[in-house]
PLY file of the C-alpha trace (Angstrom):
ply
format ascii 1.0
element vertex 414
property float x
property float y
property float z
element edge 413
property int vertex1
property int vertex2
end_header
-0.26 0.10 0.24
1.32 3.36 -0.95
0.02 6.73 0.08
1.32 9.36 -1.94
0.77 13.05 -0.30
1.11 15.82 -2.84
2.18 19.55 -0.83
2.15 21.39 -4.71
-0.85 22.71 -6.27
0.33 21.34 -9.69
1.80 17.69 -9.89
3.32 16.53 -12.21
3.94 12.48 -12.47
6.10 11.74 -15.83
6.39 8.04 -16.81
8.68 6.16 -14.54
7.79 7.89 -10.97
7.16 4.61 -9.67
8.64 2.68 -11.37
9.32 -0.57 -9.50
6.82 -0.51 -7.54
5.64 -4.30 -9.00
3.93 -6.01 -5.77
1.70 -2.72 -5.03
-2.06 -3.27 -4.57
-3.27 0.07 -3.29
-2.46 3.82 -4.05
-3.49 6.31 -3.37
-2.99 10.32 -4.14
-4.18 13.60 -1.38
-3.61 16.69 -1.70
-2.60 19.51 0.75
-3.03 22.40 -0.53
-4.24 25.92 0.62
-6.37 28.20 -2.19
-6.91 26.33 -5.46
-7.54 22.73 -4.79
-4.27 21.43 -6.85
-4.11 19.38 -10.09
-2.49 16.01 -10.97
-1.09 15.16 -14.77
-0.53 12.03 -15.79
2.50 11.54 -17.55
1.93 8.15 -20.37
3.12 5.05 -19.41
3.51 6.20 -15.12
1.80 3.08 -14.25
3.72 0.46 -16.49
5.19 -1.38 -13.37
1.89 -1.37 -11.22
-0.49 -4.46 -12.88
-0.27 -6.24 -9.95
-2.60 -2.42 -7.85
-6.31 -3.43 -7.58
-7.25 -0.08 -5.64
-6.57 3.48 -6.91
-7.52 6.18 -5.33
-7.25 9.98 -5.77
-8.82 12.86 -3.74
-12.11 13.10 -5.40
-12.02 17.26 -5.34
-8.65 16.43 -7.76
-8.71 16.85 -11.02
-6.58 14.72 -13.16
-5.21 15.36 -16.36
-3.93 13.25 -18.66
-6.38 10.84 -18.04
-6.71 7.57 -21.38
-6.82 4.40 -21.94
-4.06 3.73 -22.74
-3.03 5.05 -19.05
-5.31 2.47 -17.51
-4.16 -0.80 -19.43
-1.44 -1.68 -16.82
-3.81 -1.60 -14.20
-6.18 -3.58 -15.83
-6.72 -5.95 -13.04
-8.22 -3.46 -10.69
-10.88 -3.78 -8.66
-11.79 -0.27 -7.20
-11.01 3.34 -8.56
-12.41 6.96 -7.62
-10.75 9.56 -9.77
-12.34 12.73 -10.80
-11.82 15.36 -14.43
-12.11 18.21 -15.31
-11.13 17.62 -19.13
-13.61 16.17 -21.84
-13.75 12.32 -21.51
-12.04 9.79 -23.85
-15.38 7.05 -25.41
-12.94 4.40 -24.48
-11.72 5.67 -21.27
-12.24 2.35 -19.26
-11.68 0.47 -22.08
-9.35 -1.68 -20.21
-11.16 -2.08 -16.56
-13.10 -4.98 -17.42
-12.98 -6.73 -13.41
-13.42 -2.90 -12.40
-16.08 -3.59 -9.46
-16.19 -0.46 -7.73
-16.09 2.84 -9.98
-16.55 6.75 -8.13
-16.21 9.10 -10.89
-16.51 12.55 -10.65
-16.43 15.15 -13.88
-16.58 18.61 -14.65
-17.24 17.48 -18.64
-20.36 19.18 -19.91
-21.41 15.94 -21.20
-20.60 12.45 -21.23
-20.30 10.03 -23.55
-22.97 7.28 -23.39
-21.16 4.10 -23.78
-18.35 5.01 -21.84
-18.67 2.03 -19.55
-19.53 0.00 -21.78
-17.61 -3.11 -20.92
-17.94 -3.05 -17.34
-20.00 -5.90 -16.93
-18.29 -6.71 -13.37
-19.15 -3.32 -11.86
-21.07 -3.50 -8.71
-21.27 -0.07 -7.07
-20.84 3.11 -8.83
-21.05 6.51 -7.98
-21.12 9.60 -10.40
-20.95 12.83 -10.09
-21.03 15.90 -12.56
-21.32 19.79 -12.61
-24.90 19.64 -14.18
-23.90 17.54 -17.81
-26.81 15.39 -18.59
-27.51 11.87 -18.28
-27.23 10.30 -22.12
-30.04 7.45 -22.19
-28.96 4.10 -22.29
-25.90 5.13 -20.07
-26.00 2.67 -17.19
-27.11 -0.23 -19.85
-23.81 -1.78 -20.17
-23.70 -2.45 -16.18
-25.15 -5.41 -16.05
-24.01 -6.45 -12.61
-24.61 -2.84 -10.83
-25.85 -3.01 -7.81
-25.68 0.36 -5.79
-26.57 3.58 -7.96
-25.79 7.21 -6.48
-25.80 10.20 -8.40
-25.07 13.91 -7.29
-24.94 16.70 -9.56
-27.47 16.83 -12.21
-30.74 17.96 -12.78
-34.32 16.00 -12.83
-34.77 12.57 -12.51
-33.21 10.63 -14.66
-36.15 7.81 -15.20
-35.27 6.83 -18.84
-31.10 6.69 -17.97
-32.30 4.56 -14.99
-33.23 1.80 -17.37
-30.64 -0.62 -15.48
-30.07 -4.82 -15.54
-32.47 -4.64 -13.04
-30.77 -6.11 -10.26
-30.56 -2.47 -8.82
-30.49 -2.27 -4.82
-29.95 0.39 -3.67
-30.46 3.77 -5.91
-28.86 7.60 -4.06
-29.28 11.50 -5.23
-27.36 13.53 -2.57
-25.72 16.73 -2.46
-22.49 17.22 -2.45
-20.26 20.69 -2.56
-20.27 22.12 -4.82
-21.95 19.46 -7.14
-25.32 20.25 -6.07
-28.44 18.26 -7.76
-31.78 19.13 -8.69
-35.17 16.76 -8.78
-37.86 18.96 -8.16
-40.48 16.08 -9.53
-40.19 12.51 -9.08
-42.65 11.07 -11.73
-45.16 8.42 -12.90
-44.01 5.11 -12.04
-39.93 6.58 -11.24
-37.86 2.82 -10.61
-39.76 1.14 -13.50
-37.41 -1.94 -14.49
-35.82 -2.31 -11.13
-38.39 -3.86 -8.43
-35.41 -5.89 -6.60
-34.69 -1.90 -5.34
-34.19 -2.38 -0.91
-33.29 1.23 -0.23
-33.78 4.74 -2.08
-32.48 7.54 -0.75
-33.53 11.05 -1.68
-32.65 13.40 0.94
-32.28 17.00 0.44
-32.47 17.32 -2.98
-35.55 19.67 -3.58
-37.83 17.32 -4.43
-41.05 19.31 -4.84
-43.91 16.13 -5.64
-44.33 12.99 -5.65
-46.31 11.16 -7.94
-49.00 8.85 -6.85
-47.63 6.13 -8.61
-43.56 7.06 -8.18
-42.68 3.76 -5.82
-45.15 1.13 -7.73
-43.75 -2.59 -8.18
-41.21 -1.92 -5.23
-42.21 -4.83 -3.34
-38.79 -5.35 -1.84
-37.91 -1.83 -0.79
-36.49 -1.72 2.98
-35.83 1.81 3.46
-37.18 5.30 1.94
-35.16 8.23 2.88
-37.51 11.52 1.24
-36.61 14.05 4.40
-35.37 17.52 3.64
-37.01 18.79 0.88
-39.48 20.46 0.17
-43.27 17.92 -0.64
-46.37 19.76 0.56
-48.91 16.78 0.33
-48.38 12.52 0.47
-51.58 11.57 -2.41
-53.32 8.38 -0.48
-51.91 5.81 -1.98
-48.27 6.41 -2.63
-46.76 3.83 -0.31
-49.50 0.76 -1.70
-46.84 -1.08 -3.01
-44.25 -0.95 -0.56
-45.32 -3.21 2.28
-41.47 -4.85 2.83
-41.08 -0.87 3.79
-39.29 -1.13 7.47
-38.27 2.69 7.64
-39.65 6.30 5.73
-37.75 9.21 6.69
-40.16 12.16 5.30
-39.82 14.86 8.18
-38.63 18.38 7.53
-41.12 18.48 4.31
-43.36 21.37 4.76
-46.27 19.24 4.65
-49.46 20.37 6.14
-52.72 17.48 6.29
-52.80 14.11 6.66
-55.45 12.39 4.20
-56.84 9.11 5.40
-55.32 6.69 4.33
-51.97 8.30 3.34
-49.83 5.46 4.40
-52.00 2.46 3.78
-49.33 -0.13 2.15
-46.82 0.07 4.79
-47.83 -3.34 6.46
-43.98 -3.36 7.77
-43.32 -0.03 8.90
-41.73 0.45 12.63
-40.96 3.62 12.88
-42.82 6.79 10.96
-41.23 9.68 11.87
-43.10 13.20 11.33
-41.05 16.14 12.84
-40.08 20.02 11.54
-43.14 19.37 9.13
-46.26 22.03 9.82
-48.57 19.25 10.49
-52.00 21.60 10.76
-54.71 19.03 10.13
-54.93 14.82 10.42
-57.51 13.10 8.87
-59.24 10.21 11.67
-58.21 7.42 10.00
-54.77 8.86 8.27
-52.54 6.07 9.86
-54.73 3.11 8.51
-52.37 0.18 7.21
-50.07 1.14 9.69
-50.38 -2.73 11.07
-46.85 -3.35 12.56
-46.19 0.32 13.52
-44.43 0.90 17.02
-43.58 4.12 16.87
-44.97 7.85 15.56
-43.19 10.83 16.29
-44.76 14.21 15.75
-42.59 17.28 16.88
-42.78 20.52 15.64
-46.71 20.75 14.44
-49.31 22.83 14.28
-52.37 20.41 15.21
-54.54 21.49 17.81
-57.57 18.80 17.54
-56.59 15.06 17.32
-59.32 13.30 15.90
-60.61 10.33 18.31
-60.35 7.07 17.11
-56.91 8.05 15.38
-54.72 5.16 17.15
-57.30 2.97 18.34
-56.98 0.15 15.57
-52.78 0.45 15.98
-52.59 -2.55 18.46
-48.13 -2.96 17.51
-47.81 1.05 19.16
-45.54 1.18 21.94
-44.24 4.97 21.46
-46.92 8.05 20.74
-44.31 11.45 20.33
-46.40 14.82 19.71
-44.61 17.14 20.76
-44.21 21.00 20.60
-47.48 22.18 18.78
-50.22 24.00 20.01
-52.15 20.77 20.96
-54.55 21.77 23.13
-56.71 18.78 24.57
-56.58 14.96 24.32
-59.14 12.89 23.15
-61.52 10.75 26.24
-60.31 7.33 25.43
-57.58 8.41 22.85
-55.32 5.55 24.07
-57.97 3.09 24.41
-57.95 -0.59 22.37
-54.18 -0.08 23.01
-52.45 -2.81 25.35
-48.61 -2.01 24.82
-47.76 1.48 25.34
-44.46 2.17 27.07
-43.85 5.94 26.04
-46.61 9.06 25.48
-45.25 12.00 25.42
-47.14 15.68 25.05
-43.89 17.65 25.67
-44.43 21.78 25.20
-48.09 21.20 24.56
-50.92 23.94 25.41
-52.64 21.65 27.52
-54.79 23.32 30.32
-56.57 19.55 31.99
-56.82 16.00 31.23
-59.72 14.10 31.23
-59.19 10.74 33.41
-60.91 8.53 30.33
-57.32 9.58 28.29
-55.03 7.29 29.95
-56.89 3.77 30.46
-54.33 1.27 32.34
-55.10 -1.02 30.22
-53.33 1.01 27.66
-50.27 1.23 29.39
-47.04 -1.43 29.72
-45.84 -2.06 33.97
-43.44 0.28 32.91
-44.91 3.27 30.89
-43.37 6.18 30.86
-45.97 9.45 30.01
-44.08 12.92 29.16
-46.48 16.07 30.13
-43.20 18.08 30.76
-44.14 22.05 29.75
-48.15 22.12 29.68
-50.54 24.55 31.92
-51.83 21.54 33.92
-52.54 21.91 37.66
-51.92 20.75 40.47
-55.44 19.31 40.88
-55.21 17.30 37.54
-51.41 15.75 38.54
-53.14 14.77 41.40
-55.91 12.82 39.69
-53.65 11.00 37.20
-51.45 10.17 39.57
-53.77 8.14 41.55
-55.69 6.53 37.64
-52.34 5.54 37.47
-49.84 5.87 40.07
-45.92 5.76 39.09
-46.31 6.46 35.51
-45.26 9.88 35.53
-41.35 10.51 34.37
-41.46 14.69 34.05
-44.62 17.06 34.90
-44.55 20.56 34.08
-47.08 22.28 35.94
-48.26 26.29 36.45
-50.78 26.05 38.82
-54.15 27.95 36.79
-55.00 29.39 39.71
-52.12 30.75 41.93
-48.90 31.62 39.67
-47.19 31.11 42.89
-46.43 27.11 42.35
-44.60 26.65 38.70
-42.72 23.18 38.64
-40.54 22.76 34.97
-38.96 19.77 35.66
-39.77 17.36 38.77
-38.65 14.05 39.35
-41.13 12.84 42.25
-45.05 11.46 41.51
0 1
1 2
2 3
3 4
4 5
5 6
6 7
7 8
8 9
9 10
10 11
11 12
12 13
13 14
14 15
15 16
16 17
17 18
18 19
19 20
20 21
21 22
22 23
23 24
24 25
25 26
26 27
27 28
28 29
29 30
30 31
31 32
32 33
33 34
34 35
35 36
36 37
37 38
38 39
39 40
40 41
41 42
42 43
43 44
44 45
45 46
46 47
47 48
48 49
49 50
50 51
51 52
52 53
53 54
54 55
55 56
56 57
57 58
58 59
59 60
60 61
61 62
62 63
63 64
64 65
65 66
66 67
67 68
68 69
69 70
70 71
71 72
72 73
73 74
74 75
75 76
76 77
77 78
78 79
79 80
80 81
81 82
82 83
83 84
84 85
85 86
86 87
87 88
88 89
89 90
90 91
91 92
92 93
93 94
94 95
95 96
96 97
97 98
98 99
99 100
100 101
101 102
102 103
103 104
104 105
105 106
106 107
107 108
108 109
109 110
110 111
111 112
112 113
113 114
114 115
115 116
116 117
117 118
118 119
119 120
120 121
121 122
122 123
123 124
124 125
125 126
126 127
127 128
128 129
129 130
130 131
131 132
132 133
133 134
134 135
135 136
136 137
137 138
138 139
139 140
140 141
141 142
142 143
143 144
144 145
145 146
146 147
147 148
148 149
149 150
150 151
151 152
152 153
153 154
154 155
155 156
156 157
157 158
158 159
159 160
160 161
161 162
162 163
163 164
164 165
165 166
166 167
167 168
168 169
169 170
170 171
171 172
172 173
173 174
174 175
175 176
176 177
177 178
178 179
179 180
180 181
181 182
182 183
183 184
184 185
185 186
186 187
187 188
188 189
189 190
190 191
191 192
192 193
193 194
194 195
195 196
196 197
197 198
198 199
199 200
200 201
201 202
202 203
203 204
204 205
205 206
206 207
207 208
208 209
209 210
210 211
211 212
212 213
213 214
214 215
215 216
216 217
217 218
218 219
219 220
220 221
221 222
222 223
223 224
224 225
225 226
226 227
227 228
228 229
229 230
230 231
231 232
232 233
233 234
234 235
235 236
236 237
237 238
238 239
239 240
240 241
241 242
242 243
243 244
244 245
245 246
246 247
247 248
248 249
249 250
250 251
251 252
252 253
253 254
254 255
255 256
256 257
257 258
258 259
259 260
260 261
261 262
262 263
263 264
264 265
265 266
266 267
267 268
268 269
269 270
270 271
271 272
272 273
273 274
274 275
275 276
276 277
277 278
278 279
279 280
280 281
281 282
282 283
283 284
284 285
285 286
286 287
287 288
288 289
289 290
290 291
291 292
292 293
293 294
294 295
295 296
296 297
297 298
298 299
299 300
300 301
301 302
302 303
303 304
304 305
305 306
306 307
307 308
308 309
309 310
310 311
311 312
312 313
313 314
314 315
315 316
316 317
317 318
318 319
319 320
320 321
321 322
322 323
323 324
324 325
325 326
326 327
327 328
328 329
329 330
330 331
331 332
332 333
333 334
334 335
335 336
336 337
337 338
338 339
339 340
340 341
341 342
342 343
343 344
344 345
345 346
346 347
347 348
348 349
349 350
350 351
351 352
352 353
353 354
354 355
355 356
356 357
357 358
358 359
359 360
360 361
361 362
362 363
363 364
364 365
365 366
366 367
367 368
368 369
369 370
370 371
371 372
372 373
373 374
374 375
375 376
376 377
377 378
378 379
379 380
380 381
381 382
382 383
383 384
384 385
385 386
386 387
387 388
388 389
389 390
390 391
391 392
392 393
393 394
394 395
395 396
396 397
397 398
398 399
399 400
400 401
401 402
402 403
403 404
404 405
405 406
406 407
407 408
408 409
409 410
410 411
411 412
412 413
């Protein structure tokens, strides 16, 4: 293994500079420069003695000049390559690297040849970063064994380009400075032809709309991340084919309402995280279909009223968090029908009273925690709740409504 650390902004490696390193299997280049990121130029013949090399990596922000198919020909046994260039991409750049299994490719070029990946039938992992170049149709078609694909720096959803071999299991679009990705819309049948997908990561890519059939056919999907976008509405039935999904991240989106059956189809979902959203309205059957749900989290919401039977059918529910919002009351018998609740949180709401029928002892496990901190509950209300299910209160914040001198923000006793 050899790591070359460059101190100058401009470095050139001539032919013969790596001669004699015939046993080298891993080679990495790092730059330590101030100001300009630097530039590395490779002269023909620089890799001529590195026939056993299997890993080659350059700093992703450092453009490499002199990349040609002939330059890479002596290292045809290469398995992993990470390289970037700001020059025009040769059509046959990877022609000799038929054993490549992992490729990280960063380009500033204005166009990407449609057949640049021709012959890379062994490639399993591809991370492709551009600076605004369009994705040619059929770009990934030669990648017969591609299982993981990550993209950055493109515009729009690569629906036609995404038609691969059907073996794709992981797909990600991400932001990598200074390569922004602008997505905006997820079209109908966005992932058609990729039925084996198990994970999709679309966090913080400017997504505004999601077609109701965008995820159709993805019966094996287990993880879906749509967080930190600009999605304002989810059409009921959007997740209808995602019966195997266990993790859904949609927090930090400006969604204002949850209609009935919004989450229908998510039979295996265990955690629903809705924090950092603008939800002001929740329909009575919004959580229908969540047959395996264990946690529902709404932190930073605008909901003031809850439907009485909102969670009554969620027999597997263990944790319900609704905090930092204007909720003024909890419906009577809200937890009726449940029997395994372990934690309930209404922290920093606007509760002034709680009916004795809300916390039915039969709905809670023996060691359940209830957090009503930072509310305006009177001592009479707290005393009533303690007598109803003693020992369950982990944190109570209260202000006596009749005598303002009583303030207890974080008492830890019963």
